[in-house]
C-alpha positions in Angstrom: 20.2 7.4 -4.8 22.0 8.4 -1.5 25.3 6.6 -1.7 26.7 7.6 1.7 30.4 6.9 2.5 31.0 7.7 6.1 34.6 8.7 6.6 35.0 9.6 10.3 33.3 10.8 13.5 35.2 12.8 16.2 33.7 14.1 19.4 34.7 15.6 22.8 33.0 16.3 26.1 30.3 13.7 25.4 29.5 11.2 28.2 32.8 10.0 29.6 34.9 11.6 26.9 36.9 14.6 28.1 38.0 17.9 26.3 40.4 16.1 23.9 39.1 15.1 20.5 38.5 11.3 20.0 38.4 10.5 16.3 37.5 7.3 14.7 38.1 6.6 11.0 35.0 4.9 9.6 36.3 3.9 6.2 39.9 2.7 7.0 39.3 -1.0 7.7 36.9 -3.4 6.2 36.1 -4.8 9.6 37.0 -3.3 13.0 36.6 -4.8 16.5 35.9 -2.2 19.3 36.8 -3.6 22.8 37.1 -2.2 26.2 36.0 -2.6 29.8 32.4 -1.7 30.8 32.1 2.1 31.0 35.3 2.6 28.9 33.3 4.5 26.1 33.2 1.8 23.5 29.4 2.7 22.6 30.0 6.4 22.8 31.2 6.6 19.2 27.6 5.2 18.2 25.9 7.8 20.3 28.1 10.6 18.9 27.4 9.5 15.3 23.6 9.4 15.7 23.7 12.7 17.7 25.6 14.3 14.8 23.2 13.1 12.2 19.9 13.2 14.2 20.4 15.4 17.1 19.8 12.6 19.6 21.9 9.6 21.0 21.5 6.0 19.9 21.0 4.8 23.5 18.2 5.9 25.9 20.1 8.9 27.3 18.5 12.3 27.8 20.1 15.0 25.6 21.2 17.0 28.6 23.0 14.0 30.1 25.3 13.7 27.1 27.5 16.5 28.3 30.5 15.2 30.2 29.6 15.7 33.9 33.0 16.8 34.9 33.7 19.5 32.3 29.9 20.3 32.1 30.2 22.2 28.6 31.6 22.4 25.1 30.1 19.1 23.9 31.1 18.9 20.2 30.5 16.2 17.6 31.5 16.2 13.9 30.6 13.5 11.4 32.2 13.6 7.8 30.9 11.7 4.8 30.6 11.9 1.1 27.6 11.6 -1.2 28.0 11.5 -5.1 31.4 13.2 -4.8 30.3 16.0 -2.4 31.9 16.2 0.9 29.8 16.9 3.9 30.6 17.7 7.5 27.7 17.8 10.3 28.6 19.7 13.3 26.7 19.9 16.6 27.3 21.1 20.0 25.6 21.4 23.4 26.7 24.3 25.8 27.3 26.1 23.4 24.3 24.9 21.3 24.9 24.9 17.6 24.0 22.8 14.4 25.8 23.2 11.1 25.8 21.4 7.7 28.9 22.0 5.7 29.1 21.0 2.0 32.4 21.2 0.1 33.9 23.6 2.5 30.8 25.9 2.7 28.1 26.1 5.3 24.7 25.5 3.9 22.2 28.4 4.6 20.9 28.2 8.1 18.1 30.9 7.9 15.4 28.3 8.5 14.4 26.9 11.9 16.6 24.1 13.4 13.7 21.8 12.9 13.5 22.6 9.1 17.3 22.3 9.0 17.2 18.8 10.4 14.4 17.9 8.0 16.6 19.1 5.0 19.5 17.1 6.3 17.4 13.8 6.4 15.2 14.3 3.5 17.5 16.1 1.0 21.0 14.9 1.9 20.9 11.6 3.9 17.5 10.5 2.6 17.5 8.2 5.6 15.4 8.9 8.7 16.3 7.8 12.3 14.2 4.7 12.3 15.7 3.5 9.0 19.2 4.3 10.2 18.5 2.1 13.2 17.4 -0.7 10.8 20.0 -0.5 8.1 23.3 0.9 9.7 23.0 0.1 13.4 22.2 -3.0 15.4 22.5 -2.6 19.1 21.6 -4.8 22.0 20.4 -2.2 24.4 18.1 0.3 22.7 17.8 -1.1 19.2 14.1 -2.1 18.5 14.1 -5.1 16.1 11.9 -4.7 13.0 9.7 -7.5 14.3 9.0 -5.5 17.5 8.0 -2.5 15.6 4.3 -1.5 15.3 2.6 -2.0 11.9 2.8 1.7 11.1 6.5 1.9 12.1 7.3 -1.2 10.0 5.6 0.4 6.9 7.6 3.6 7.6 10.9 1.7 7.5 10.0 -0.1 4.4 8.8 3.0 2.6 12.0 4.7 3.5 14.0 1.8 2.2 12.1 1.7 -1.1 12.3 5.5 -1.5 8.7 5.8 -1.8 8.3 8.4 1.0 7.7 11.0 -2.0 4.2 9.7 -2.1 3.7 10.4 1.6 5.1 14.0 0.9 2.8 14.3 -2.1 0.0 13.1 0.1 0.7 15.9 2.7 1.0 18.5 -0.1 -2.3 17.2 -1.5 -4.1 17.7 1.8 -2.9 21.3 1.7 -4.3 21.7 -1.8 -7.6 20.1 -0.8 -7.8 22.5 2.0 -7.1 25.5 -0.2 -9.6 24.1 -2.9 -12.2 24.0 -0.2 -11.6 27.5 1.2 -11.5 28.8 -2.5 -14.9 27.1 -3.2 -16.4 28.7 0.0 -15.0 32.1 -1.0 -16.4 32.0 -4.5 -19.7 30.7 -3.1 -19.8 33.8 -0.8 -18.9 36.0 -3.7 -21.7 34.5 -5.9 -24.1 34.9 -3.1 -23.0 38.6 -2.6 -23.2 39.3 -6.3 -26.7 37.7 -6.5 -27.6 40.0 -3.7 -26.4 43.0 -5.6 -28.3 41.9 -8.7 -31.4 41.6 -6.7 -30.9 45.0 -5.1 -30.4 46.6 -8.6 -33.6 45.1 -9.8 -35.6 46.5 -7.0 -34.9 50.2 -8.3 -37.5 49.6 -11.0 -39.7 47.1 -9.2 -42.9 48.9 -10.2 -42.2 48.4 -13.9 -40.8 45.0 -13.7 -43.1 43.5 -11.1 -45.3 41.7 -13.5 -42.6 40.5 -15.6 -40.7 39.1 -12.6 -43.7 37.2 -11.5 -43.5 35.4 -14.9 -39.8 35.0 -14.3 -40.4 33.3 -11.0 -43.1 31.0 -12.4 -40.6 30.0 -15.1 -37.9 29.4 -12.6 -40.2 27.4 -10.3 -41.2 25.3 -13.4 -37.5 24.8 -14.2 -36.8 23.8 -10.6 -39.7 21.3 -10.8 -38.4 20.0 -14.1 -34.9 19.6 -12.6 -36.3 17.9 -9.5 -38.2 15.7 -11.7 -35.2 14.8 -13.9 -33.2 14.0 -10.7 -36.0 11.8 -9.5 -36.2 10.0 -12.7 -32.5 9.5 -12.8 -32.6 8.1 -9.3 -35.2 5.6 -10.5 -32.9 4.8 -13.6 -29.9 4.2 -11.2 -31.9 1.9 -8.9 -33.2 -0.2 -11.9 -29.7 -0.4 -13.4 -28.3 -1.8 -10.3 -31.4 -4.2 -9.9 -30.9 -5.4 -13.5 -27.2 -5.8 -12.9 -27.9 -8.1 -9.9 -30.5 -10.1 -11.8 -28.1 -10.5 -14.7 -25.5 -11.7 -12.3 -28.1 -14.2 -10.9 -28.6 -15.8 -14.4 -25.2 -15.9 -15.7 -25.6 -19.9 -15.8 -28.3 -19.7 -18.4 -26.0 -20.8 -21.3 -24.6 -23.7 -19.2 -28.0 -24.7 -18.0 -29.4 -24.8 -21.6 -26.4 -26.8 -22.7 -26.9 -29.3 -19.8 -30.7 -29.7 -20.8 -29.7 -30.3 -24.4 -27.1 -32.9 -23.4 -29.7 -34.6 -21.1 -32.3 -34.6 -24.0 -29.8 -36.0 -26.5 -28.7 -38.7 -24.0 -32.5 -39.5 -23.3 -33.1 -39.8 -27.1 -30.1 -42.3 -27.4 -31.5 -44.2 -24.5 -34.9 -44.2 -25.9 -33.6 -45.6 -29.3 -31.7 -48.2 -27.5 -34.7 -49.0 -25.5 -36.8 -49.5 -28.6 -34.1 -51.6 -30.3 -33.9 -53.9 -27.2 -37.7 -54.0 -26.8 -38.1 -55.1 -30.5 -35.6 -57.9 -30.2 -37.4 -59.1 -27.0 -40.8 -59.0 -28.8 -39.2 -60.9 -31.7 -37.8 -63.7 -29.6 -41.1 -63.8 -27.6 -43.0 -64.2 -30.9 -40.9 -66.5 -32.9 -39.5 -70.0 -32.2 -37.8 -70.2 -35.7 -35.7 -67.8 -37.6 -37.8 -66.2 -40.2 -34.9 -66.0 -42.7 -33.4 -69.5 -42.5 -36.5 -71.3 -41.1 -34.4 -73.0 -38.5 -35.5 -73.4 -35.0 -34.2 -71.0 -32.2 -32.6 -72.9 -29.3 -34.7 -72.4 -26.2 -31.9 -71.5 -23.9 -30.4 -68.9 -26.3 -33.9 -67.4 -26.8 -34.6 -67.2 -23.0 -31.0 -65.7 -22.2 -31.4 -63.2 -24.8 -34.9 -62.1 -23.6 -33.5 -62.0 -20.1 -30.5 -60.1 -20.9 -32.3 -57.5 -23.1 -35.1 -57.2 -20.6 -32.6 -56.4 -17.8 -30.9 -53.8 -20.1 -34.3 -52.2 -21.0 -35.1 -51.9 -17.3 -31.7 -50.2 -16.6 -32.4 -47.9 -19.5 -35.8 -47.1 -18.1 -34.3 -46.4 -14.8 -31.7 -44.2 -16.4 -34.3 -42.3 -18.3 -36.3 -41.8 -15.0 -33.2 -40.3 -13.5 -32.5 -38.1 -16.6 -36.2 -37.1 -16.4 -35.7 -36.1 -12.8 -32.6 -34.2 -13.6 -34.3 -32.6 -16.6 -37.2 -31.4 -14.4 -34.6 -29.6 -12.1 -32.9 -28.1 -15.1 -36.2 -27.0 -16.7 -37.2 -25.6 -13.3 -34.1 -23.6 -13.3 -34.6 -22.3 -16.9 -38.2 -21.4 -15.8 -36.6 -19.4 -13.0 -34.2 -17.8 -15.4 -37.1 -17.1 -17.9 -38.9 -15.5 -15.1 -35.9 -13.5 -14.1 -35.4 -12.3 -17.8 -39.1 -11.3 -17.8 -38.4 -9.2 -14.8 -35.4 -7.8 -16.4 -37.5 -7.0 -19.6 -40.0 -5.2 -17.3 -37.2 -3.3 -15.6 -35.6 -2.3 -18.9 -39.1 -1.1 -20.1 -39.4 0.9 -17.0 -35.9 2.3 -17.5 -36.9 3.3 -21.1 -39.9 4.9 -19.8 -38.0 6.9 -17.1 -35.4 7.8 -19.7 -38.0 9.0 -22.1 -39.6 11.0 -19.4 -36.2 12.5 -18.5 -35.5 13.3 -22.1 -39.0 15.0 -22.4 -38.3 16.9 -19.3 -34.8 18.0 -20.4 -36.5 19.3 -23.7 -38.9 21.0 -21.5 -36.1 22.6 -19.6 -34.5 23.9 -22.6 -37.9 25.4 -23.7 -38.4 26.9 -20.2 -34.7 28.2 -20.2 -35.3 29.9 -23.5 -38.6 31.4 -22.2 -36.8 32.4 -19.0 -34.0 34.2 -20.9 -36.7 36.2 -22.8 -38.6 37.0 -19.6 -35.4 38.1 -17.8 -34.4 40.2 -20.8 -37.7 41.9 -20.6 -37.4 42.3 -16.8 -33.9 43.8 -17.1 -34.5 46.3 -20.1 -35.1 49.2 -17.7 -31.6 49.1 -16.3 -29.9 46.8 -18.6 -26.3 48.2 -18.6 -25.8 47.9 -14.8 -27.3 44.5 -14.7 -25.4 43.3 -17.7 -22.2 44.1 -15.9 -23.2 42.3 -12.8 -24.3 39.3 -14.8 -21.0 39.1 -16.7 -19.2 39.2 -13.4 -21.5 36.5 -12.1 -20.7 34.4 -15.2 -17.0 34.6 -14.5 -17.5 33.5 -10.8 -19.5 30.5 -12.1 -16.6 29.7 -14.5 -14.2 29.9 -11.7 -16.6 27.8 -9.5 -16.7 25.1 -12.2 -12.9 25.1 -12.4 -12.7 24.7 -8.7 -15.1 21.7 -8.7 -13.1 20.1 -11.5 -9.9 20.5 -9.4 -11.8 19.0 -6.4 -12.6 16.0 -8.6 -9.0 15.8 -9.8 -7.7 15.9 -6.2 -10.1 13.4 -5.2 -8.7 10.9 -7.8 -5.1 11.7 -6.9 -6.0 11.0 -3.2 -7.2 7.6 -4.0 -4.0 6.8 -5.9 -1.8 8.1 -3.0 -3.7 6.3 -0.2 -2.1 3.2 1.4 -3.9 0.8 -0.9 -2.7 2.7 -4.0 0.7 3.2 -5.6 2.8 2.4 -2.7 1.1 -0.9 -2.0 1.8 -1.9 -5.7 5.4 -1.1 -5.3 5.6 -2.9 -2.1 4.1 -6.1 -3.6 6.9 -6.3 -6.0 9.5 -6.2 -3.2 7.9 -8.6 -0.7 9.0 -11.8 -2.5 12.5 -10.4 -2.9 12.6 -9.6 0.8 11.4 -13.0 1.9 14.0 -14.7 -0.4 16.9 -12.7 1.1 15.8 -13.1 4.7 15.6 -17.0 4.3 18.9 -16.9 2.7 20.5 -15.2 5.6 18.8 -17.4 8.1 20.0 -20.5 6.3 23.5 -19.1 6.2 23.3 -19.0 10.1 22.0 -22.6 10.3 18.6 -21.4 11.3 16.4 -23.4 9.0 12.9 -22.1 9.1 10.5 -20.7 6.4 10.1 -16.9 7.2 7.5 -15.0 5.3 6.4 -11.4 5.5 3.1 -10.4 4.0 2.2 -7.1 2.4 1.2 -5.6 5.7 4.6 -7.0 7.1 3.2 -9.5 9.5 5.3 -12.6 9.8 4.5 -16.3 9.4 7.3 -18.6 10.5 7.2 -22.3 9.8 9.7 -25.0 10.8 10.8 -27.8 8.6 7.8 -29.8 9.9 5.5 -26.9 8.9 4.8 -25.9 12.5 3.8 -22.4 12.7 5.6 -20.0 15.0 5.6 -16.3 15.8 8.7 -14.2 16.4 7.8 -14.0 20.1 8.0 -17.8 20.5 11.8 -18.1 19.7 14.6 -18.0 22.1 16.8 -14.8 22.4 19.5 -16.3 20.3 17.1 -17.3 17.5 15.4 -13.8 17.7 18.8 -12.4 17.2 19.4 -14.5 14.1 16.1 -13.2 12.6 17.1 -9.6 13.6 20.5 -10.0 11.9 18.9 -11.6 8.8 16.5 -8.7 8.5 19.2 -6.2 9.0 21.2 -7.6 6.1 18.1 -7.9 4.0 17.2 -4.2 4.5 20.7 -3.2 3.5 20.5 -5.5 0.4 16.9 -4.2 -0.5 18.1 -0.5 0.0 21.1 -1.1 -2.2 18.9 -2.9 -4.8 16.3 -0.3 -4.8 18.9 2.5 -5.0 17.1 4.3 -2.2 20.1 4.4 0.2 23.6 2.7 0.2 26.2 3.1 2.8 29.6 1.7 3.7 28.9 1.7 7.4 27.5 -1.1 9.6 27.7 -1.0 13.4 26.8 -3.6 15.8 26.8 -3.0 19.5 27.4 -5.9 21.8 25.1 -8.1 19.7 27.3 -11.2 20.0 27.9 -11.0 23.7 24.8 -12.6 25.2 22.3 -14.1 22.7 24.6 -15.5 20.1 26.2 -18.9 20.9 29.7 -20.0 19.6 28.2 -21.7 16.5 26.1 -18.7 15.8 29.0 -16.3 16.3 31.2 -18.3 13.7 28.4 -18.3 11.2 27.7 -14.5 11.9 31.3 -13.7 11.3 31.4 -15.6 8.0 28.5 -13.4 6.9 30.5 -10.4 8.1 33.4 -11.4 6.0 31.2 -11.7 2.9 29.8 -8.3 3.6 33.2 -6.6 4.0 33.7 -6.4 0.2 32.0 -3.1 0.0 31.5 -2.2 3.7 33.1 -0.8 6.7 31.9 -3.0 9.7 32.4 -2.1 13.3 31.6 -4.7 16.1 31.4 -3.5 19.7 32.0 -6.5 21.9 33.3 -7.8 25.2 34.5 -11.0 23.5 37.8 -9.3 22.5 40.1 -12.3 23.2 38.0 -14.6 21.1 37.7 -12.3 18.2 41.0 -10.7 17.6 42.0 -12.7 14.6 38.6 -12.4 12.9 39.0 -8.6 12.2 41.3 -6.4 10.0 41.7 -4.0 12.9 41.1 -3.6 16.5 40.2 -0.3 18.6 40.6 -0.6 22.3 38.9 2.0 24.5 40.2 2.7 28.1 39.5 5.1 30.9 42.4 7.3 32.2 41.6 9.6 35.1 37.8 9.2 34.6 38.0 10.1 30.9 37.6 7.7 28.0 40.1 7.5 25.2 41.4 5.3 22.5 44.3 3.2 24.0 47.5 4.2 22.2 48.6 0.6 21.5 45.4 0.0 19.6 45.3 3.2 17.6 
């Protein structure tokens, strides 16, 4: 993990700062308020720090405009920080231009190009690129691009950097190089094989008159072999097609078991209703045919008799209606079973065809083996005239074929690795694990600023924002103050996630004039409470015009002023 503890930044001849060093201690106070009039140089510290680390200012200022316009030369910036006990100093300058990385008092080898030197600083030391620095360490009102305003690819790049999974992107780049090399090697060996085959052919022509008849036989065998191979490929294609068709048909009859079960249930129910119908009909017939009880010989009351006949007749009619309905359903189910039986017949036919094709393939392969044996014998006869030379060439060719097989195996392996490294592979699985954590943290920080919405990012980092009443909003539909709360919640979340993931942890958090316009009084108070919670292990700098309102909220205050057109730290605030 890159656990960066920023200690100080010092600079001179940058923007309105003159030829005297201005130094800001970055780890002295838990919270520092930076104030001053417009143009006094409050944000210069931020531009100096980002220029030292990334060779460009934080604000939208051209590199050539960074040099103080009065002195016109000798811009120098130094940033000091420690990582895992090692002390680093990054030095840069313009007029004269230089870029140096010092570790524990010794300058790191600078033989490589400046661009490679910068890549080394970002990837091997800081492990934090410029975009991620602007999402985790700095929040500025002028040039900061909130996460929600980044394009999809830029959002993903920031998250990958925070989760320390850029290694997969690096691996993918290296993989592409390997794929290119593999392709070139395959082409080279193909050319070598073609050239060697040409040499073998040339060698054979020396004794063409002797071998001519034998070679005719060899050609016939080769043609037969090609025909057999072509036939095998054709049969295999037929098998593949049939396999796919059978698979689709099997998918279409997966309901067979359930359908049979339904039919059995209907038949069982019909039998029960039939038995019930017979029983009721028997009783109706009894009462219709008897006026006296056959057992006790007493008369059966007429009303009871008629009531029983009517009741039982009604029940039998309902049973008959139910059985008719069951019969209708049964016909539908039987029709479906007939369809399934028909499909199974088709499947059986196709399986038979597959067996026939496979048998034909097996016979053709057996034929191929016999042809190959005949071919080997014919080729041996054809090469006996100049066997030694041709044997050497063929051994060389065999070696090339072995190399070619290895290259094709490597190609297949590279293809598998490529599928793992693409966006839908390993990286997406890692991101899926962290999205719920991110959403939980974002909503926690939003709630702490009295902004009660349900904010959700999906795996592609598209937002869904719902109010208490479940109305759906987008980031663009909120006011500037509400957007700022979202931006702050995301900033705090990225810092927490980065620390949780152990990809990057830093003591420094700089906020440039973010409370001066969009954040109301209530929001400012809540924001400062969050700041106080974060100061336990952070050094936070707030650049603001609201100095008078915020003095008592910070551990220290730095006031910038302009004296004779040059910015400096006012002595009374030092």
